[in-house]
C-alpha positions, 0 to 999 in steps of 0.5 A: 800804179806806175808801178802796173803800167810798168809792168805790163809795158813789159809784159807786153815787150815778152810777149812781144819778144817770144811772137818775133821768135816764134814765128821765126822759129815757124818761118826758119829763118830765125837763129836767135835765142830763145828771149828771156820770160821775166819772173814775175811774183805769183801771188796765193798759191796757182790757180788751179790746171794752172802750170807751175814751170815758167815758159822758158823752162816749158820752152827747154823740155821741148828744145830736148825732143825737137829732132836734128836737122843733120844727124843721128836721131835719138831713141827713147830712154828705157824705162829706168826708176825714178818719178816715183817708180821704182823697178816694181812698178815700172814692170806691174804697169808696162804690163798693166800698159799692154795687156789695156792697149794690145790685151797681151803682156809686154813679155807676148808683143814679140809675137804680137800682131797689131790688126789692122784698124789700129793701124798707129800700132806698128810692130818691129817686124812691120817697120823692117818690112818699111825699113828695105822698101825706102830702102830699096825704093830707087834702085830695085833689088838684085833680083828685082828692077825699080819698077817690078819692085815699086808694083809689088810695092805699090801701097808705097807711092801713096807714102813717098812722095808730098803731099799737102804741098798747098798748106806747106806739109810733108808727109814723104816717108825717109829714112834716118840713122839711130844714135847707137846703133851701129848704123841701124835706120829709122823709118820716119814721116816729115811733119809741118815744118819738115823735120824728121819725125820718126815710127816706134815699133810697139815694144819701145811704146812703154820706154818713149813714153814713160820718158815723156810723162813720168819723168817730165812729172806725170804730165797730163795727156794733152801735154803729154801727147804736145811733146809726143807730136815733136818727135813720133810719127806714131802715138795718138792720143788713145795711146798716151791715154792710155798710158796715163790711165794706167800710170800708178802714179796718177791713180795715186794722186786721183783717188787722194785727190777723191778722198780729199773731195769727199772729205770737204764734201761731208766737212760741209753737209755736216756745216749744214 
């Protein structure tokens, strides 16, 4: 009984420390480290759906994707063998993903323009146009003054202003430098904590999701989306589900699980 009481007290202290750290971080005033979580001994196999990683491992992984307050933002890592994926599987998966999402293979994305109803899919040319508009929003161009330039791109009035201030959320669009790109800038919007969330072009979408989903042990779609929301502005649920559903490693695991379930049902029928 004393040991159980001591463990319960330790859990309460740990939870209180995590709560204080989380609230401080969200408010922008906390400069303390993430509190260490004592890893308790687990009895037997983990329950269905239970995360194998500890809380601390999960927090450290998420921190990798949080954009810095200052300096350049990190682009997605180019997909390379890892996470059970070979070069051949990556090539096949990339084509299957874009075929399912856009209706074209990866090789034809250069000529692909996302349809209007897919508002979160942006081509490289579209984002370059947005960068041009934001760059000249407060200066105009050599052939057009500020007011004429803004009138020509009047749809950007709502994009450029800060909105939803009543709930502490800023969605104003702005530019940040991109690391390793020789001074190139990337189109961003503000997130809930005033962090810069970058927009990613459709041709880099696979690499971004590969880094988040595949290289972290093939997360489920909701867990993948949670990480994607920390860094990117335009990766919604349907894109992530499309990636996970076409992932060959996840498909093979799903098929193996179904096979085991069928075998288990067959054994139960034989015993009855």
